[in-house]
SEROMI-599114 format. One record per residue: residue in one letter; x, y, z of N, C-alpha, C in turn. Coordinates in steps of 0.05 Angstrom, whole numbers, padded with zeros to 5 digits, always signed. Each point is the difference from the previous one (the first is absolute). Example, Ala and Ser with C-alpha at 12.3 -4.5 7.8 and 13.67 -1.06 7.14 Angstrom:
// residues 2
A+00264-00114+00156-00018+00024+00000+00018+00024+00000S-00007+00021-00014+00016+00024+00001-00015+00022+00014
This chain:
// residues 281
M+00017-00024+00000-00017+00024+00000+00018+00025+00000T-00007+00019-00016+00016+00025-00002-00006+00017+00024T+00022+00011+00012-00003+00018+00023-00008+00027-00010P-00022+00012+00010-00008+00027-00009+00022+00020+00005A+00002+00020-00018+00023+00019+00002+00000+00015+00026D-00024+00007+00011-00001+00016+00024+00007-00015+00025T+00000-00028-00001+00007-00016+00024+00026-00015-00004A+00013+00004-00023+00025-00013-00005+00021+00009+00020T+00017-00018+00009+00021+00007+00019+00022+00016-00016P+00016+00016+00014+00021+00014-00014+00019-00018-00015S+00007-00024+00011+00018-00018-00014-00013-00010-00026A-00026-00005+00001-00014-00009-00024+00000+00021-00022V-00004+00025+00008+00000+00023-00018+00028+00002-00013I+00021-00002+00016+00027+00002-00010+00006-00023-00020E-00010-00024+00007+00005-00023-00018-00014+00005-00027R-00024+00012+00000-00014+00005-00025+00015+00021-00016I+00009+00021+00013+00015+00021-00014+00026-00012-00012S+00013-00017+00015+00024-00013-00010-00006-00017-00024L-00022-00015+00000-00008-00017-00023-00004+00017-00024V-00013+00023+00003-00006+00018-00022+00026+00011-00012L+00018+00009+00017+00025+00011-00010+00018-00021-00013D+00000-00024+00012+00015-00022-00012-00009-00008-00028A-00026+00005-00005-00011-00007-00026+00014+00016-00023F+00012+00023+00007+00012+00017-00021+00029-00009-00006E+00011-00019+00016+00028-00008-00005+00002-00012-00028G+00018+00011-00016+00005-00010-00027-00020+00010-00020H-00019+00017+00008-00021+00010-00019-00001+00030+00003G+00001+00014-00022-00001+00029+00000-00027+00011+00009R-00021-00009-00013-00027+00009+00006-00019-00023+00002L-00020+00003+00017-00020-00020+00004-00027+00013+00002T-00021-00013-00011-00027+00010+00004-00011-00011+00026H-00023+00011+00008-00013-00010+00025-00005-00030-00002A-00010-00009-00023-00006-00029-00004+00025-00017+00003Q+00022+00010-00011+00025-00016+00001+00010-00002+00029V-00003+00022+00015+00009-00001+00028-00018-00020+00016V-00026+00000-00006-00018-00020+00013+00009-00028-00006R+00007-00006-00025+00008-00027-00008+00026-00007+00014R+00019+00018+00002+00026-00006+00011-00001-00002+00030T-00018+00013+00014+00000+00000+00029-00021-00020+00011G-00021-00005-00015-00022-00017+00010-00018+00014+00020L+00003+00026+00002-00016+00016+00019-00027+00008-00013P-00020+00006+00016-00026+00009-00011+00004+00026-00016R-00017+00003-00021+00003+00023-00017-00004+00026+00015S-00019+00001+00019-00005+00024+00015+00024+00007+00017S+00012-00020+00013+00024+00005+00017+00023+00011-00017V+00004-00013-00023+00022+00009-00018-00004+00029-00008H-00025+00006-00008-00006+00028-00009+00006+00020+00022R-00009-00007+00024+00004+00018+00023+00030+00004+00006I+00015-00022+00000+00029+00002+00005+00014+00016-00021L-00006-00006-00026+00013+00014-00022-00005+00030+00003E-00024+00008+00006-00006+00029+00001+00014+00013+00024Q+00002-00015+00022+00014+00011+00023+00030+00003-00006L+00011-00019-00014+00029+00001-00007+00005+00022-00020V-00019+00006-00017+00003+00022-00019+00001+00027+00016R-00018+00002+00019-00001+00025+00016+00026+00004+00016L+00013-00022+00008+00025+00002+00015+00024+00002-00018R-00004-00001-00026+00021+00002-00020+00018-00025-00001W-00010-00022+00012+00014-00026-00003-00005-00012-00027L-00023+00006-00011-00007-00008-00027-00009+00025-00016R+00000-00004-00026-00008+00022-00018-00020-00011-00020R-00022+00014-00004-00021-00009-00019+00003+00014-00027N-00001-00016-00021+00001+00011-00027-00023-00012-00016G-00023+00015-00001-00024-00011-00012-00010-00023+00017R-00002-00024-00013-00009-00024+00015+00023-00016+00012D+00025+00009-00005+00023-00014+00009+00012+00012+00025Y+00013-00018+00016+00014+00009+00024+00030-00008-00003E+00017+00017+00011+00029-00007+00000+00012+00011+00025L+00025-00009+00006+00013+00009+00025+00004+00030-00001G-00005+00012+00023+00001+00029+00002+00027+00012+00009L+00001+00026+00000+00025+00014+00006+00009-00005+00029R-00019-00002+00019+00007-00003+00027+00016-00026+00005L-00010-00022-00013+00015-00025+00003+00028+00002-00012M+00002+00013-00023+00026+00004-00012+00019+00016+00018E-00011+00021+00012+00016+00016+00019+00009-00017+00023L-00018-00015+00012+00008-00017+00023+00020-00021-00008G-00004-00012-00023+00019-00021-00009+00028+00012-00005S+00001+00023-00012+00026+00013-00005+00013+00007+00026L-00016+00011+00019+00011+00007+00026+00011-00024+00015A-00014-00022-00002+00009-00025+00014+00027-00009-00011V+00002+00001-00026+00025-00009-00013+00023+00019+00008H-00005+00026-00002+00022+00019+00005+00007+00004+00029Q-00018-00009+00018+00007+00001+00028+00014-00026+00009D+00000-00019-00017+00012-00026+00008+00030+00005+00003R+00011-00008+00023+00028+00005+00006+00019-00014-00018L-00007-00025-00006+00017-00015-00019+00000+00013-00027H-00023+00009-00009-00001+00013-00026+00017+00026-00001R-00001+00015+00021+00016+00025+00001+00030-00007-00001A+00008-00021+00014+00028-00008+00000+00008-00010-00027A-00018-00011-00015+00007-00014-00026+00000+00019-00024V-00015+00022+00001-00004+00017-00024+00026+00007-00014P+00020+00012+00013+00024+00007-00015+00014-00023-00013F+00000-00023+00014+00013-00024-00011-00015-00011-00024L-00026+00002+00000-00016-00010-00023+00007+00017-00025H+00001+00026+00003+00006+00017-00023+00029-00004-00009E+00018-00004+00018+00028-00005-00008+00002-00027-00015L-00014-00020+00009+00001-00026-00014-00012+00002-00028H-00021+00015-00003-00011+00005-00027+00019+00015-00017R+00013+00020+00011+00020+00016-00015+00023-00018-00009R+00009-00017+00017+00024-00017-00006-00007-00022-00021T-00024-00011+00002-00006-00023-00017-00018+00007-00024G-00017+00020+00003-00019+00007-00021-00025-00017+00001Y-00002-00019+00019-00023-00017+00002-00021+00011+00020V-00024-00011-00002-00021+00007+00019+00006-00011+00027V-00002+00016+00021+00006-00008+00027-00025-00001+00017H-00004-00022+00015-00023-00004+00017+00009-00003+00029L-00016+00011+00018+00002-00006+00029-00026-00013+00008A+00001-00024+00013-00024-00015+00006+00001-00012+00027V-00023-00006+00012-00003-00014+00025-00019-00023-00004L-00001-00018+00019-00017-00024-00001-00026+00005+00015D-00023-00007-00012-00025+00001+00014-00014-00027-00005G+00001-00018+00019-00011-00027-00004+00016-00015-00021T-00014-00008-00022+00014-00014-00022+00005+00018-00024D-00004+00026+00004+00006+00020-00021+00023+00018+00008V+00012+00012-00021+00017+00023+00005-00016+00025-00007V+00006+00022+00014-00012+00026-00006+00022+00020-00005Y-00002+00014-00022+00021+00019-00008-00003+00026+00015L+00021+00008+00014+00001+00026+00015+00010+00022-00018D+00017-00006-00019+00011+00021-00018+00008-00013-00026K+00001+00017-00020+00009-00008-00027+00014+00024-00013V+00025-00005-00009+00015+00021-00013+00008-00011-00027G-00010+00012-00022+00004-00013-00025+00006+00017-00024G-00003+00027+00001+00004+00016-00024-00018-00009-00022R+00010+00001-00024-00017-00007-00023-00005-00030-00001L+00019-00016+00008-00004-00029+00000-00022-00008+00020G-00005+00016+00020-00020-00006+00020-00028-00002-00012N-00005+00014-00021-00027-00001-00013-00004-00027-00013A+00021-00014-00008-00003-00026-00013-00003-00023+00020V+00006+00005+00025-00002-00021+00021-00026+00005+00015P-00020-00018-00003-00027+00005+00011-00002-00005+00030T+00016+00015+00016-00002-00001+00029-00006+00028+00009R-00010+00002+00025-00006+00026+00011+00003+00000+00030V+00004+00023+00012+00002+00003+00029-00027-00008+00011G+00000-00018+00020-00025-00011+00011-00009-00025-00014G+00012-00007-00023-00009-00024-00015+00010-00025+00014R-00012-00023-00007+00006-00026+00012+00008-00020-00022Q+00016-00019+00009+00006-00023-00017+00003-00024+00019P-00006-00025-00009+00006-00023+00017+00030-00001+00006A+00007-00003+00025+00028+00002+00008+00018-00020-00013H-00011-00025-00003+00017-00021-00011+00006+00003-00030C-00014+00020-00013+00005+00005-00028+00019+00022-00005T+00010+00014+00021+00016+00024-00003+00027-00003+00013A+00020+00014-00010+00026+00000+00012+00000+00012+00028V-00015+00023+00003-00001+00013+00026-00014-00019+00020G-00020-00014-00008-00014-00019+00018+00018-00023+00008K+00014-00011-00019+00018-00023+00007+00023+00009+00018A+00009+00025-00004+00022+00010+00017-00009+00002+00029I-00025+00009+00004-00010+00002+00028-00006-00027+00011L-00013-00017-00016-00008-00027+00010+00024-00017+00007A+00022+00003-00014+00023-00015+00006+00012+00006+00028D-00007+00024+00010+00010+00010+00026-00021-00003+00022A-00023-00011-00007-00022-00002+00020-00016-00025-00005A-00019-00005+00018-00017-00024-00003-00020+00005-00022A+00002-00016-00021-00018+00003-00023-00028-00007+00007P-00020+00016-00008-00028-00008+00004-00006-00025-00016D-00022-00013+00007-00007-00025-00012-00013+00005-00027F+00017+00003-00021-00010+00005-00027-00014-00025-00011F+00009-00023+00008-00007-00025-00014-00014-00019+00019G-00017+00010+00018-00014-00018+00018-00021-00017-00015A-00009-00021+00014-00019-00018-00013-00025+00015-00008G-00008-00004-00025-00024+00013-00010+00003+00028-00009T+00025+00011+00002+00005+00028-00009+00005+00000-00030T-00012+00021-00012+00006+00004-00029+00025+00018-00002V+00020-00011-00012+00026+00015-00002-00004+00022-00021R+00007+00025+00008-00002+00022-00018+00026+00002-00016T-00002-00002-00026+00023+00004-00017-00007+00023-00019K+00021+00015-00007-00003+00024-00018+00007-00006-00029T+00020-00018-00003+00009-00007-00027+00007-00030+00000R+00007-00010-00023+00007-00028-00002+00027-00006+00014Y+00014+00021+00008+00026-00004+00014-00003+00002+00030S-00024+00006+00010-00004+00004+00029+00005-00026+00015I+00010+00003+00025+00002-00023+00018-00028-00011+00006A-00003-00026-00002-00027-00012+00003-00002-00022+00020T+00022-00008+00013-00001-00021+00020+00017+00008+00024A-00006-00013+00023+00015+00004+00024+00029-00007-00003A+00006-00022-00015+00027-00009-00004+00016+00021-00015Q-00012+00011-00021+00013+00021-00015+00007+00025+00017L-00020+00007+00017+00005+00023+00017+00022-00005+00020R+00000-00024+00013+00022-00006+00019+00027+00001-00013A+00002-00011-00024+00026+00000-00014+00008+00028-00007E-00019+00016-00009+00007+00028-00007+00009+00016+00024L-00014-00003+00022+00007+00015+00024+00027-00009+00011A+00007-00025-00003+00026-00010+00008+00022+00014-00016K-00004+00004-00025+00020+00015-00017+00002+00029+00009V-00022+00012+00007+00000+00028+00008+00016+00002+00026R-00005-00018+00019+00014+00001+00026+00030-00004-00005A+00008-00017-00019+00028-00007-00005+00014+00024-00012H-00013+00016-00017+00013+00021-00015-00007+00028+00009G-00021+00003+00016-00007+00027+00009-00015+00017-00019V-00007-00011-00023-00016+00014-00020-00021-00019-00012A-00021+00012-00011-00021-00016-00013-00003+00010-00029F-00005-00019-00018-00003+00006-00028-00029-00007-00008E-00010+00015-00019-00026-00005-00012+00003+00001-00030R-00009-00021-00013+00002-00002-00029-00028-00003-00012E-00013+00022-00006-00027+00000-00012-00020-00015+00017E+00003-00001+00026-00018-00015+00017-00025+00016+00008S+00002+00027+00000-00023+00016+00006-00008+00018-00023L+00020+00007-00016-00005+00018-00023+00013-00011-00025P-00015-00008-00020+00012-00011-00024+00019+00021-00013G+00024-00010-00007+00019+00018-00013+00018+00015+00018F-00003-00003+00027+00016+00015+00019+00014-00019+00020G+00024+00009+00008+00015-00014+00020+00006+00019+00023C+00006-00011+00024+00005+00016+00024+00022-00013+00016V+00014+00017+00015+00020-00008+00020-00007+00014+00026A-00002-00014+00023-00008+00012+00025+00017-00009+00023A+00002+00016+00020+00015-00006+00025-00017+00008+00024P+00002-00016+00022-00016+00006+00024+00012+00024+00015I-00017+00014+00014+00008+00023+00017-00006-00008+00029G+00020+00003+00017-00005-00006+00028+00023-00015+00013E-00003-00007+00025+00020-00016+00013+00001-00028-00012V+00023-00013+00002+00002-00026-00012-00020-00019+00012G-00016-00013-00017-00021-00018+00009-00026+00013+00008R-00001+00027-00002-00024+00014+00008-00007+00022-00020A-00003-00007-00025-00006+00020-00021-00026+00014+00006V+00000+00027-00004-00024+00015+00004-00011+00011-00027A+00017-00002-00021-00008+00010-00026+00020-00011-00020A-00003+00009-00025+00019-00007-00021+00002+00022-00021V+00022+00002-00013+00004+00019-00022+00007-00016-00025S-00009+00009-00023+00006-00014-00025+00004+00019-00023I+00013-00011-00021+00000+00014-00026-00014-00018-00020C-00013+00012-00019-00016-00015-00019+00003+00013-00027G+00002-00017-00021+00003+00009-00027-00006-00021-00020P+00001+00006-00026-00004-00020-00021+00019-00024+00003I-00011-00024-00001+00015-00024+00007+00024-00003-00019Q-00003+00009-00025+00022-00004-00020+00024+00018+00006Q-00005+00023+00015+00021+00019+00005+00013-00004+00027M-00011-00016+00017+00010-00002+00027+00020-00024+00003Q+00022+00006+00013+00019-00022+00006-00006-00009+00028L-00014-00022+00001-00009-00010+00026+00022-00017+00014D+00020+00015+00009+00022-00013+00014+00012+00021+00020H+00024-00005+00009+00012+00017+00021+00004+00029-00009R+00000+00005-00026+00004+00028-00009-00023+00018+00007L-00024-00011+00001-00023+00016+00010-00006-00006+00029A+00008-00024+00009-00005-00007+00028+00015+00018+00019A+00025+00007-00007+00017+00016+00018-00012+00027+00007P-00008+00017-00020-00012+00026+00007-00026-00002+00015V-00016-00021-00006-00025-00003+00014+00005-00007+00030R+00019-00018+00005+00007-00008+00027+00011+00023+00016M+00018+00016-00013+00012+00023+00013-00022+00021+00006T-00019+00003-00017-00022+00019+00005-00017-00009+00024A-00006-00026+00001-00015-00011+00023+00015+00005+00026L+00027-00005-00001+00016+00004+00024+00001+00030+00008G+00002+00018-00021+00001+00028+00006-00026+00010+00012I-00023-00010-00010-00026+00008+00011-00001-00007+00030W+00008-00025+00006-00003-00009+00028+00020+00015+00018R+00024+00006-00010+00018+00016+00016-00011+00028+00004N-00013+00011-00020-00012+00027+00003-00022+00000+00021V-00015-00022+00001-00020-00003+00021+00013-00001+00027E+00021-00017+00003+00013-00003+00026+00015+00025+00009D+00012+00014-00019+00015+00024+00007-00019+00021+00011G-00025+00000-00009-00020+00019+00010-00013-00010+00025E+00011-00022+00012-00010-00012+00024-00030-00007-00002V-00007-00009-00024-00028-00008-00004-00001-00030-00004R-00014-00014+00017-00003-00029-00002-00025-00005-00015V+00003-00009-00025-00023-00004-00018-00011-00027+00004H-00026-00003+00002-00014-00025+00001-00014-00003-00027P-00007-00025-00008-00014-00003-00026-00024+00018-00001T-00003+00014-00023-00021+00020-00003-00027-00012+00002L-00004-00024-00009-00027-00012+00000-00002-00023+00018Q+00014-00022-00005-00004-00024+00016+00026-00011+00011Q+00002-00004+00026+00024-00012+00012+00001-00030-00006L+00023-00009-00007+00004-00029-00006+00021-00011+00019R-00003-00025+00006+00019-00014+00018+00024-00010-00017P+00025+00006+00008+00023-00009-00016+00002-00031+00000L+00010-00010-00023+00005-00029-00002+00024-00008+00017G+00019+00018+00002+00025-00006+00014+00022+00017-00012P+00024-00002+00011+00022+00017-00010+00006-00006-00029A+00002+00022-00016+00008-00003-00028+00030+00006-00002P+00013-00009-00021+00029+00005-00002+00005+00030-00002K+00018+00010+00017+00006+00029+00000+00021+00005-00021L-00006+00019-00018+00018+00006-00022+00016+00025+00007R+00025+00000-00005+00017+00023+00006-00007+00023-00018P-00003+00024+00011-00006+00024-00016+00021+00004-00021G-00010+00005-00024+00018+00007-00022+00010-00024-00016V-00007-00024+00009+00009-00024-00014-00024-00012-00015P-00003+00003-00026-00023-00009-00014-00001-00030-00001A-00024-00011+00002-00003-00029-00002+00002-00008-00029E+00006-00025-00005+00001-00011-00027-00024-00019-00003P-00023+00011-00005-00024-00018-00002+00001-00018-00024A-00008-00025+00005-00001-00019-00023-00024+00007-00017L+00004+00001-00026-00022+00006-00018-00016-00026-00004T-00027+00004-00001-00017-00024-00005-00018+00006-00023
């Protein structure tokens, strides 16, 4: 039975608002009917919530369509730019882009996804279909594998779970993931070869204390142009190290921005400035 709006508890109201806002993830505009279908809420409740969110500037109405409003964009931007890790990373991200010419990402783990906190890309950035606040399955990305290798991996492949793959090259089994994470732990860097984005490759390194990654930084570019070996691994690893030192020098102890993970155990500590020689696969 549907709870009437005037007797709904505050938590129930918040849950409904959250459902409505979540419906817009990955979609620019939605009609009232589309929001009803995506949330499963009564039409009258959806209409009332949509109109309230428009008044609060969380949503914007354009004819019959609704889209995310300026207030949400303001809050999202504020959250990113107030993030201490992000502030410590910004100069290093721009320097890595300047040195390599590739698109640079800063990402954190949220459950089984990575969420991008920043993207520096210049003209090449327009060709890479990622965005600040965007998500990808962690096991399909270099940044995700870099973090997972340093922490307890979520159960991507539990019984009855549908494995999310992005391309025909994506990791699709628990055995593949375990083998891949073992390589990342051994070499201190993660590689991605068209696993999340057809035609693109990435190199990523974890950010944080050894065995307790809180984020990852990566470079991404056309797969044919990238040398996926120590020549790109070295600047990415040094950038990750520089970001973490910048955090520590500012006496800021950064915790994972979204979800805390339990470490698997001590990972091999790599000496600063000595690039790993990852085996190509």
